[in-house]
N, C-alpha and C positions, 0 to 999 in steps of 0.2 A: 560399714558404710559411714558411720559417724566419724570414725578415726580417719577415713580417707578425706572427708570434708575438712576436718581439722588440719590435716597435713597440707591440703590444698590452700587453705587460708593462710597458714604461716609461710607458705612458699610465695604468696602474693606479695608483690613489691611494696604495696601500700600498707601491708599488715602492721608494720611497726608504728606508722603514724596513727592508724586506727586504734591500736591498743593504747597508745599514748594518750589519745583524745578521750578514750573511755575511762582511763585511770584518772585523768583530770576532772572529767565530769562526775565520776564517782566521789572524788574528794569534795567537790562543791556540794553534791547532794548530801553526803554524810555530815559535812560541817554545818549544814543548815537544816538538820533534822534532829529528832530526839537523840540520835546517836552521836551528837557532837562531843559529848563528854568522853565517849569511848575514843573518838578521833584524837582529842587532845591528850588523853592518857597514852595513846599509842605513840604519837610523835615526841612526847616528852618523857617517855619511859627511860629511866636511867640504865645505862649499860657500861659496866666497869670491867676493864681488862688490866690485870696486874701481874707483872713478872718481876719478882724481887722488889727493888725500889722504884721500878718503872711503873707508873700508873697512868692509864688513859681513861678518864672519867668523862663520858659524854652522854647526852641523851640520844634516843634513836634517830631523831631528826639530824643531829650533827654526824652521827655515824654514817647515815645515808649520804649526806652532802660532802663530808670530808673523806669517807672511806670508799663507799661504793662508786661515787662519782670519779674517784681516782682511777678506777677500772675503765670507766667511760673515756677519760682523757688518755689512758694508756692505749685504748683502741684507736682514738683519734690520732695519736702519735704514730701508731703502726700504719694507718692509712696514709698519713702525710709522707712518711718515709717511702712507702711503696710507690706513691704517685710521683714523688720527686725522682726516684731511681729508675723506675720502669714504666710509669703511668703517664697521664696527660700532662703532668707538670715537668716532665723530663725534656719537653720541647719548648724552648724559649719563646718561639713565635706563637705557640698556642696558649701561653700563660699571660700574655700582655693584656688582652681584653678582660678576662675574668679577674685578674689582679687589680686592674684599674676599677672595675665594677665593685669589687670588694672594698677597695679603699674609699671610694665615694659612698658606699653603703655603710661605712663605719663613721666617717667624718661628718657627713651632713646630718644624720640622725642625732649625733651628739650635739651639734650646733643647734638643731631645732629644739632639743630638750633644754639646752642652756638658755635659749631665748625665753623659755617659760619660767626658768628657775634661777636666773643669774643674780637675783637680789638676795638670795638666801644661801649661805655657804653650806649648810647642812643638806639642803635639797640638791645642791649641785653634785653631791657625792654620787648621785644616780646617773650621771651623764653617759656612762657606758652601757646602761641597760638596753636602750633601743638600738645599740650598735650590733647586737648579736642576731644571728640567724639560726633557726632550728632546722637542721638538715633532714632529720627524720620526718618532720611534718611537711616540709617543702617538697621533698622527693615523693612522699606519700600522696600529696595532692596532685603532683604532676603525673604520677603513675595511674591515677584514676582516669586519666584521659586515654590510656591504652596505647595501642600501636601507632596512633596518629602522631605521637610526639617524635620529632626527628631525634635520632640518637645524639647528634651534635648539640642539640638544645639541652638534653639531659646532662651531657658532659659539661656544658657551660655552667649549669646550675650547680653541679657537684663541685666544679673547680672554684666557683665563687665561695661556696660553703667551706671549702678547704682553707682558702686564704682567710676567710672570716674566722675560722677556728684558730689559725695562727695568730691573728690579731687579738682574739679573746685571750689566748694564753699569755701573750705579751702584756695585755692590759691588766690581767690578774696579777702577774708577777711584778709589774712596775707600780701599779696604783692602788692595789687592794691588799697590802701587807700591813700587819700590825708591828708592834715593837719586836725587833729582831733579837734572837738569842744566838750569840756568836758561837758558843760551844755546840749547839745543835746544828748550826750551819756547817761547822767543821766536820761533824760526823757525817752529814749528808754529802759533803764534798769529798770525803775520804772514800766513799763508795764508788765514785766516778772512775778512778784509775783501775779499780778491780773489774768494773763493768767493761771498760775499754780493753783490758787485757783478755777477758773472756771472748770478746768480739774478735780481737786480733788473732787469737789462737784458734779461731773458728770453732768454738765450743757451741754445738747446736742443741744441746740439752737445755731446756727452758728453766729447769729447776734452780740452778745457781743464779740465774738472772733474777728470778722471782724472789729468792731469799735475800739477795742484796737489795732488790727493789723494796721489799718489806722494811728492811732496816732504814733505807733512805726515806721511805714514807713516814715512818715514826719520827725520824729526825726532822724532816721538813714540817711535820705537824707541830712539833714542839718549838720550831724555830721562829714562828710568826709569819712565814710565807705560807700561802694556802697549800694544803697537803696534796691537792689534786695535781699540782704541777709535777710532783714526783712521778706520776704515771706517764705524763708526756715525755719527761726526760728519759725514763727507763726504756721507753719504746725505741729511742734513737739507737740503742745499743743491741737490739735484737738483730741477729744476722739475717740478711736478705737471702743469701745463698748458702748451700752446703757443699763444701769442697769435695766431700766423699760421694755425694749424690746430687748431681746437677739438676735432677728432676724435682728435688725436694727443696722447698723454701720454708725455713722455720718461721719466718715472719708471716708469710701468707697463710701457713697452716694455723698459727696462733690467732691471726686475724679472723679466719673462718670459724674457729672454735668459739671465739668470744662474741661474735656478731649476734647470734641468737640470744645469748644470755643478757647482753647489753640492751638489745632492742626490745626484748619481751619480758625482762625482769627488772634490770637496774633502772632504766629510764622510766618505765611506768611506775615503779615504786617511788622514784624521785618526784614524779609528777603528782602522785597521790599524797606524798608528804608535804608538798610545797604549794599545791593549788587549792587547798581547803580554805577558801575565803568565806568568812562568815558575813552574810549580808544583813544580819540583825542590827538594826539601828543605823544602817548605812543610808545616807540621804544624798541630795544633790550636792551638798557642800563637800562631802568626801569624794564623790565621783568627779566633780569639777575642780578638785584641788590641782594645783599646778604640776605636782609630781606625776600622778596618773595621766593627766592630760598631756603633759610633755612627753611621756613615754609613748602613749598612743599615737600622738602626732609624729614623733620620731620614727616609729615603726611604719606607720602608714604613709606619711608624707615624705619624711626624711629619706627613707630607704629608696623609694622609687625615684625621687629627685636626684639623690646622690649617684645612684647606679646609672641612670639614664644620662646624666650630665657628663660623667667621666667616660662612659662608653661613647658618647657623641664626640667628645674631644679626641679620644684615641682613634676613632674611626676617621674623623676629619683630618687628623694629622698623617694618616696613612700607615701608622704603626701596626695596625691590625685590621682584620676584616671580619665581617659577620660570620658566625658558624654556618656551615653548609646547610642549605635548605631552610634558612630562617630569614626573617625580616625584623624591622623595628617593633612591630606589634608583638612578636614572640619575645623579644628582649624585654619589652615593657611588662608582659605577663610574668616573666621570671623575676623582674625587679619587684613586682607586687608580692610574689611568693616569698621573696627574701625578707619581707616585712613580718613574716611569721617568726617571732623571736622566741617563743615559749620557753623551752628547756633552758637554753643558755641565758636568756633574759631573767628568768626566775633565779638562776644560779648567781648571776652578777648582782641582782637585787638583794639577795641574802647577804652577799659580801658588803654591799654599799650601806645597807641600813640595819644589818644584823637581825632582821626579823622583828625589830622593835620600832614601830612607828606610832606617831601620835597625830590623829586628825586626817591621816591618809593611808591608803594601802596601794603600794606600787603595783601589786599583782592585778588590780582592776585595769590599769592601763595596759599591762602586758597582754592580758586576755582579750580586751577589747580591740587593741591594735592588731593582734595576731589574727583574730577572727575576721575582721574587716579586710585585712590584707589577703588572707587565704581565700576567702569567698570571691573577692573581686579578681584576684589572680587567676583562679579557676575559670571564672566567666570569660575573662579576656582571652585566655589561652584556648578555651573551648571554641570561642567564636573565631579567633584567628586561625586556628588549626583546621576548622571546618571550611573556612574560605580557601586555605591552602589546598585541602583535599579536593574541593570543587574545581579550583583552577587546574590542578593536575589532571583531573578527569576530563576537563574540556580540552586540554593540550593533547591527551591521548586520543580523544575522539577526532580532533582536527588532523592529527598525524596519520 
């Protein structure tokens, strides 16, 4: 009986978001309890891997952020490729509105953040933090509304998140890289023609791709470019179809296998390792610092403003139409949900400030902005979807 309930929970669409929230809450509780020394020991525990002269010496926190999150970006890359080839992004007409929404949802939050921090070059490094959307949380909140949610609205949110992920990958590659190692980059680049050859020869065994991907990950890690990008690049070479078995898709099979591990292990572990904010000694000065305030304002105000503005412009121009069965209230609710930045915002925050801050903690702004956006997004959607259900019931009665 208990096992059946557990299986039923993990099959629930919002389960990933719930586990993620519980992991973040657990980190906050532990970091502000007598167990905080254990928490610090855990995330700073040294982990060394050595093969000959090759040494990777990182603490557990960096192994999670640089290593396990590469698997997350690998899954993101697989999802992107599938959507572009056979999914919602394969139809140009269907991608205009979510693409515009994602663009507005990245640009305006960055501008809002910059408005609070333009006078300090160091603080400006965090401009991309509120530009991110946490798809696990956003979809999880939307799923709590059940069958009332039109399928087109769910597809719209997922499409925005996909474009948002593309933007995040580009931002990390272009703006959050340290001093580059040319030799390491050459090793990473040398893996690409071999991956291309495997794909062209329709090699469907995943093992050679993963071996080359591991070599590429180590090279990218040593190059100065963030190592998680190796995961996204590797995903582009995984074959979508199998010439010998048209019913089998290596990419979709791998995506299915990884989804549970990422949703219920990697992302919660990342949240636990990064959300442990100690509130000891935290006062109004730290909470009202321009960095967390700029992040919270970017997520809550910037996201909804940017998404709604770009959607309005695209719809007015006639380039796109509203998703079937939706109106502007539903779009506004989704715009609010996109202000839940949590996982990706925490990730970019780590890249921007290196986990070392003085006088402020960007995670305060991330958590505050995400909570307010998520709660209000849920309320707006619950209200608007209830109105839609009532209108439908009236129409059926009259007919």
